[in-house]
N, C-alpha and C positions, 0 to 999 in steps of 0.2 A: 443378497450379500452386500451389494453396493450401498443400499439404503442403510445398513447397519454401520457403515463408516461415517454416516452423517456428514456427507460431503458439503462443504461450504465454509464460510468465514464469519458466522454470526458472532457478535461480541458477547462477552460474558454479561450476565445480568448482575447489576451492582446491588440491587435491593429486591426484596420479594414483592411481587405484584399483589396488591390488596384489592379484593373485590373483582369487578369486571367480568364475572362469569357469563352474563348474558351478552356482553359486548364481544367477548372472545368467541362465543358460539356464533354470533352474528357475522363476524368478520371471517371466521373459518368457513362458514357456509357460503358467504359471498365469494370467497376465493375459489370455491369449488364450482360455482355457477358462472363466474365472470373472469375474464382474463386480465382485467385491470380494475383494481379496487383501490380507492383513495379514501383514507381515513382523515377527515378534516376536523377542525376544532380550533379553539383559541390557543394561544401559547400557554404552556404549563398545564394543559389538561391531561397529558399522559399519552399522547399519540405514539411517541417513539417506544415507550415501554410496552404498550399494547402490541404494536407491530412486532417487536422483538419476541414476545411470547407466542404470538400467532405463528411467526416464521419458524420458531423452534418446534412447534407442534406439527406444522405442515412439512417440515424438512424431510422426514423419512419417505414421503410420497414422491419426492423429486429425485429421480435417478442421478441427475447431474448437479444436484445440490441447491442450496439456498444461499444467496449471496447478498451481503449487506453493502449498500452503496451510500456512504456518508456524504451528503451534499452541502452541509452547512459551511465547510471551509472553502467552497468553490465560489469564486466571484462571478457575478452576473455579467452577461454580455461578452464572453470571450470564447464561446463554443467549447467549453470545458467538459460538458457532460459525457461525450464519448470516452474521453480520457479517464474520467472518474470511474466509469463502468469498467473499462479495460483494466484499470488498476485494481479494482475489487475482484475481478475474475482471475482465474489462474492461466488465462490464455497466453500463449507465446507467439508474437508476430515479429518477423524480421524482414518486412517488406516496406515499400514506400506507399502502400495504399492508404487512402483516408481511413482514419480510425473508426468512423461510423461503419464503413464497409467491413472492416475487420471484425468489429463486435457483432454485426448482423450475421456474418458468415459463421462465426463461432457458435452463436445461439441457434442457428437455423435448424439443426437436427437434434437439439437437446431438449430434455425435459427439465426445466430449471425455474426457480423462483428468484426474481430480483426484488429486493426491498430498497426502495428509494426513500431515504429519510431526509426530511426537511426540504421540500420542493418549492416552497412559496416564492422564493426569489428567482426561481428558474422555471416558472410555470410554462412559459411559451416553449422553451427548449425541451422540457419534459414532455409536453404534449406532442411535439413533432417526433421526438425520439420514440415515444410509446407507439405512435401510429406506425412508424417504420418497422420497429422490431416486432410488433404483434402481427404485422402482415407477413413478415419474412419467416418468423419462428413460431410455428403452430403449437409447439410444446411449451411455450413460455408463458409464465404468469408474472404480473407485476403488482406488488403491494406498495403503495405510496403513502407517505404522511405529508400533509400540507395544511396550511391554514386556509387554503382556498382550493377548490377542485381544479384538476388539470384542464378540463374543458373539452373532453372527448365524449360527447353525449351518447354516441352510438355504441361505444365500447366500455365506458367508465361507469362503474357502480360507486356512488359516493355515500359514505357512511359518516355521519357527524357524531363525534364523541362528546358527550356531555360531562360536566363535573360529577364527582361522586355524590351519591345520595347523602343528604344531611339529616341529622336526627329530627324527627317530628316533635319529640318531647325531650325534656331534659333528662329523662331516664333512659332514653334509647341509646345505649352504648354499643349496640350491634350495628348501627349505621356505618357504611363503609368509610365515610369521612372521619368518623370518630376512631375507627379501627386504624386507619392510616395515621392519623395524628398521634394516637397512643403508641403505635409501633415506632414511628420516627422519634417521638419524644423519649422513648426508652433507650434508643441509640444515643441520643444527646445527653440524657440524664440517667445513668445506670440505676435500675431499681424503680424507675417511674412506672406507675400503674394508675388506672382509673379507679378513683375512690368516691365514697359518698361526699367527701369534701370538695373535690374538684370536678365532679361529673357535670354539674350545671354550667360551670364556666367553660369546660371543654365543648359542650354542646353549643353554647353561645358563640364560641370562637369558630366552630365549623360552619355555623349558619352565617356568621359575619363574613367569612372567607368563601362562602357559597360552594363549599366542597371542592374547590379547585386544588388538585394535588400539589403543584409546585408551591402555591401560596401556603398550604398547610405544612409542607416540609420546611419552608423558611420560618414559619412561626414556631415549629417544633424546635428548631435550632436555637431560638431565642429563650427557650425555657431553661437553658443553662444559666441565664443571667437574671431572670425575673420569674415570679410565679405567674400562673395563667391569669389570675385576676388582674394583675398589673398589665399584662400583655393585652388583655381585652380593653382595658381603659385607654391605653395608648392608641390602639387601633380605632376606637370610637372617636378620639380626638382627631386622628388623621382623616377619618371619613367626614367629620364636621368641617374640616378645611377644604377637602376636595369635592365634597358632595357625593351622593350615592347614586350610581347608575347600575341598575341590575343588568346582568348579562354582558355581552360583548360591547366594547366601545368601537362602533363602526366608523367613527371619525378617524381612528388610527389605521395605518396601512403598513402591514396587515393588521386585522382586527386584534385588539387586546381585550381581555376581560378586566372590568373595573377592579374586581377583587385582587387580581394579580398585580395590576398597576399599583394598587394601594399597598399590597404586601411587599413588593419590591421597593417601592418608594419609601415605605416605612423602614425596611431593612437598611436602605441607603442612608436614611436620616439618622439611624442609630449607630452607623459606622462612625469611626473617628475620621477627622479630615484626611489623615494619611491613608486610611483604608479606602475611603471614597476615591482619592486620587489614584491609588494603585488599581482599584477596580476599573476606573475609566481607561487607564493606560493599557491594562492587560487585554482590553477588548480588541487590540490590533492583532493579537495572535490568532492563527488559524490552527485548529486541532489542539494538540497538547503542547506544553512547554515545560522547561525545567527552571530551577531556581536561578541559575546563572543567566539564562536568557532573560528572565524577568528583571534581574538586577541591571543587566546591560541596557535593556530597552526602556525601562521605566524609571530608573534612578536619576536624580539630578540634585540641585541644591535644595529644592523643595522636598525631595524624597530621598534622603541619604541611602546609599546602597547597603550599608550595614543593617538597616532597618527592614529591608525587603523580606528576608526569610521569616521573621516573626510576623510580619504583616500577612504573608501568604498563609501562615498557620491560622491567623485570626480569621481570614476570609474563608478558610476551610471550615472552621468551627461554626461560622455563621451561614454555611451552605451556599455561599456565593461562588466558591470554587469546589471542584471535586478533586480529591487527592488520589493519584494513581501510582502506587509503587510499581516499578518495572525492573526489578532485579538490582542492577548496579546503581540506580539513581531513582529519584522521586520526580514525578511529573504531575502536572496539574492541567485541568481543563475547565472551561466555563460553559454552562448550558447556554443554548442559543438565545433564549429570551433574556437571560441575565446579561449576556454579552451585548445584546441590542441596547439594553438600558445603559450599560457602561459607555457604549459608542455614542449614544445620544449626549451623555454628559461630556465626553471627550470633545465632541463638536462644539458644545456650549462653552467649553474652556478655550476654544480656538487652538487646540493642541493636536488635532488629528494628523495634519500633514507632518509636523515635526516628529511625532512619535512613530508614525509609519516609516519615516526616513531613518530613524534610529533602529527600528525593527529590520529594515533592509540592510543597514550597515552591519548589524550584528550577524545576520545570516550570510552576508558576503564574507565577513571575517571567518565565520565557521567553514564556509566552503573553501576558502583559501587554505585554511589549516588542514582540512581533509585532503585537498589536492596534494599538498606537500608531504603528507604522511601516507598517502595511498600505497606506495610500493614498499612499505616497511612493516614492522611487526604489529602495528595497530590496524592493519587493513580490515580484518573481520569486524573489529569494533567500529571502525569508521563506516564500513558498509552498513551495519545495523543502525548506526546513529543517523546517517543520511536518510535511510528509509523511514525512520521514526520522525524525522524532521521534514519530510517531503511536503506536507501541507504548508508549513511555514516557508520553505524554500520556494514553493510555487507562488505563495503570496508575495514574497520579496521580488520575484521575477515579474509578477503582474504589476507591482509598484514601479519597477524600472520602466516598463512599457507604458504605463499610464502617465508617468512623468516625461515620457519620450526621451529618456536618458539612455541613449544607445550604448555609450561607453560602459555604464554600470551594468546594463543588461548583458553586454558581451563579456564583461569580466566575470559576472556571476555564472552565466551559462557556460563559459569556457572552463571555469574552475570546477564545474560539475561534470566534466567530460567522462569521468569514470562512472558516474551514475547513469548517464545516457548509454554508455558503451557496455558496461559490465552488469547492469542491474535489470536490463530489459525495458527501459523506458525510452527507446530510440525514437519512437514516433512522436512522443511529447517533446523530446529534446529537439527534434527537427522543427516542431512548431515554434518553440521559443527562440532557437538559434537563428532561424530564417528571419524572424521579425527583428531580432536584435541586430543582425548584420545589415539589414535594410535601413535601420534607423541611423547608423553612423558609418558611412563608407570611409575609405581612407586606409591608414596603416596604423602601426603601433602594437605594443605587446598584447593589449586587451583584444584587439581585433584578430591578431594572429592566433591567440589561444582559442577564440571562438571559432575561427576557421578550422583549426585542428579538431575541436569537438564536433563540429558539423561533419568533418571528414570521417571521424570515428562512427558517427551515426550512419553515414553512407556505407562504411565497412560492414556494420552489423546488418544493414538492409540489403547487402549484396549488390549495391549500385556502383559497379566498377567505373562507369563513365564519370559519375559524380566524384568518385575518389580521385581520379586523374585531374579533373578540373580543380578540385579543392586543393590538391597537392601543389598545383601551379600557383593558385591564389595565395596559398600559405607561403610559398617561397618568395613571392613578391612582397608579402607583408613583413617578412623577416629580413629582407635585403638590408645589409648593413648592420644587422644585429650581431653583437659580439658573443651571444650565447651559442656556443658550438654544439649544443644538444639539439638545435633545430634541424640539423641534418638527419637525425634519426626519425623525427616526426615526418619530414618531407619524404624520405625514402620509404617509410612504412606505408604512407598513403599511396604513393606511386606504385610500389610493389603490389599491394593488395589490389589496386585498380587494375593492373595488368592481369593478376591471377584471376580476378573475378570476371574478366573478359576472356578467360581461357588461355592467356599467354603466360604460362608458367615459366618458360625458359627466360622470357624477358623480365619477369619478376625476379628470378634468381640473379640475373645480371645486375639489376638495381641493388639487390641486397649485397652481392659480392663486392660492389663498389663502395660499400659503407663500412666504416671501421667495426671490427668485431669486439674491440675492447670496450667494456662498460665505462661510461663517463662517470665523473664524480657527482657534481651537482649541476643544476640548470633547470629552467622552466619545463623542459621537455625530456628530462632524464628518464621518465617512466616509459617513454616510447622505445627506448632501447630494448626493453623486455618484450614489448609487443612485436617489434621488428624481428627479434630472434625466433619467437614462436612462429611467426608467419613464414620466416625463412625455412625453418624445419618442415613446416607443413607443405610448402612448395616442393621441397626435395622428395617428400613422400609421393606427391602427385607426379613428379618426374621419374619415379622409380629409383631414386637415389637413396635407398634405405639406410645404407651405412652412414652417409653424410647426415641424414636426418637424425640418426641415433646420436652421432657426435654432438650436433648442435643442441639437441634436446637434453643430453646429459650435462653439458656445460651450463645450459640455461637453468636447469633445475638446481644445480649446485649454487649458482648465484642467487636464485630465488630463496633457497633455504638459508643462505647466509644473511640475506636481507629480511627474512621473515615474510616474504611475499607469497600469497596463497593463490590468487587468481591466475596468474601466468604459470605458476608452478603446476597447477592442476592441468592446464593446457599442455605444458611440456610433458607431463606424465601421459596424457592422452596420446600425443603425437609419438612419444617413445613406444607406447603400446602398439600403435599402428605399424611402426617400423619393425619392431621385433616380431610381430605377428607375420608380417610379410616376409621376414627372414626365416620363418619356420620355428621360432622359439615361443611356442604357444603359452607355456607355463610362465615364462618371464613376462610375456605380454599381459597375462592375467594379473600379475603382481603390479605392473605399472598402471593398469586400468583401475585396480582397487585404490591405488594412491590418488589417481585422478578423481575417482568417485568421492573419496574422503574430502578433498578440497572443495569440490563442487557442492557437497552437502553442507559444509561449513559456511558457504556463501549463499546457500538457499537458491542455487542456480538450477531450476527445474529442467530447463532445456538441456543444460550440460549434463545433468544427472541421467536424463533419458538417453542421450547420445552415448554416454559412457557405459551405461548398463548394456546397451546393444553391442558395443564393442567387446565388453566382457563376455557377453553371450557367444559372440563369434570365436573368441579365444577359447572358451570352455568347449565349444564344439570341436575346434581343431585339436584340442587336448584329449578328446575322446569321450567327454561327459555330455551326451546328448540330452539326458533328462534335465541336468542343470541348465543347459542351453535353453530348453523349452520353458523352464520356470523363469529364467531371466527375461526371455522374450515376453512372457506374460506380464511380468512386473513392469517392463518398459512400456507395454501397451496401456497399462493402467495410467501411467503418466501421460503418454501421448493423447489418450482419450480426454484427459483433463486439459491439456495445453491447447489442443486444437488440431491442426493439420498433422497427420502422422509424418514422422521424420522431418517436420517443419517444411515439408514440400521440397526438400533438397534432393535432386535426382541421385547423387552419389550415395546418400544415406538410404534412400528407398531401394536402390539396387542391392546394396550390401545386406539390408534387412531381408529382402525377398530371397536372396541366395542362401542366407543362413537358415531361414525358415524351411526352404525347400530341402536343404541337406538334412536338417534335423528330422523333418517328417519322414524322409526316406529311411533314416536310420531307426526311428522309433516305431513307425507305423502310425496311421492317423489316430487310432483310439488312444494309444499311450501318449502321443504328442498332445492331444486335446486335454488329457488328464493332467499332465505336467504343466502345460501352459495355464490351465485354469487355476492350478495351485498357486502359481506365481501371480496371476491376475488378482486373485482373491486375498492375497496376503496383505495385511496392513502395510502401507508404504514404508513407514519407519522401520518396521520389523524386516521387511524385504531388503531394504538398503543395508541394515545391520548384518543380515545374513550374507549379502553379497560381498560385504567388506571383509568377512571372516575368511582367512586363508584355509584351504582344504587341509584335512588331517594328512600328515606326510605318509602315514601307513595306508591311506585310502587308495584303492585302485578302482577306477571306473569299471562298472560291470560290462561284460560283453554285450554288445547291442544285439537285439533280436533281428533276425532276418525278416524284413517286412514282406518278402515274397513267400514266406512260409517254408 
């Protein structure tokens, strides 16, 4: 049943895979016999596309999924690999442990496939990571793509992917290289087919490009502009200039194939000067980017901003860029090999640093805007936007650190407080913020915001002592600041610090000494919402359920007025806790459903699991034991994906155990297992939709069987 869900995050295939039947079978077989398989080959030979298809075919055999880890946006030399793997996996960790330890523990008992795509710039890191994970996780398999082996001879099976077979004769139109060229040409030129007129020239082109898939795709894109005869002639001219070297160019690092070097260089030559300049400047982007980002980062007097959209379209037509529509906007990406070529030209133009600094400035502005808008009606959109831009935000932070610009690193890391706090990237946030704060001691608004962000990371990770220390440092950093919203930030960190150390009464005293009235504007205005939610939660822990209900009600009303979703969902959750404790189970279920809706909108898997278990407790108290068991099964489906059940939080573990014991007693073991399995086997989206649906008012829970007989 689990395999049918096809657990994992494999990307969609953008084009059909041509040929490669023998290679597919070889890699599949190798993955069955070896725990680490590395597909090597020169750039553009199709390693990624082959690995994607193999992973898709192997996925049903891995109960815990097949997970794609995109490594090309990750900079070398900054210990980023564990974070990249954690980002790809659905694990939830809210501790201060090293990320390598977190990833290893998550995978230790699982049957999973990791696909590491584009490892060549991280070979040493990948080698060490593979050795560690394969030792700790016996059910793990790793499929890697790289231009060079990872270098684990005792564990690694290396398979070299060759170019596609080329036609032996001019009449051989069944050769895979010809099939690929004709397929991509038909996409570029509707109605294109292999005919008696063009067959000889197509065969010659495939031989000239030595069957290298990316080179053939670049050539196919040029058939919009010229017939294949002219295309062949121009390639012959370029080979005459460069010289012909069969096979890989091992003087390059990593190795390039001469046919690809020729095809990319020829495509570059045929671009207009403006297209070439944009190509080079776009190489600074990590992952995908949108039109506005391209305009802000790449435009100047030499490249007017109004020309950028048309130039992007031209580069898509030439297969230099890949166009990716994503609902509300269009995004673009560049294949790694083509990005490398652009980066080479950017360095040659002596523009690399200035364009990277413009990239950093754009994403700093983006993060400032997101910070200012976070507690308003655009919150969900900004949540999704920052997730989509994370590779570029990470690259901008890396640029700050490489430049040893502590002020910029603090400003960017601080503006992303909501990302580290509400999106589950607390461990990576700690990594960046600690380095940024160490770079630029002192005071000032940028440092204060970074200290707050670091404190919020400590909140998520349950590090009460760090919260108290950072609250004091924050107060020192804002001393003399006229922004009166800083009081909410300092009180929130201090109160949570006491609460996480078990001093709930002391936390309540801190909150009571802080104004309840919501501030207007200020750098820390969002902290008022966090403070009120924490205050309500502290009252629950103190048994002051009426007070908790009042605070949660007032907070929810303000969140609704502002269009805030994240804190509103927590206020609904706390309200459900309070009303359940006050004996109003059906009302608690209504509040829990509201909380679940908000957490679903923000894709908060941990919050979804916690809320479903609270909904289960309320359903049990309301007398529907069968629904309780189904909801517990649905929650377990999520916990088994996230990692530690109940995130290892003692209070949640105790509540879950009590709910399960009570429900088993009411239903009996057999009926409980049946209902639980129904919830566990339900598709997650379907299960959440059903959990959100209020019960029929005419429905009455059936009388529960007597388990004693």
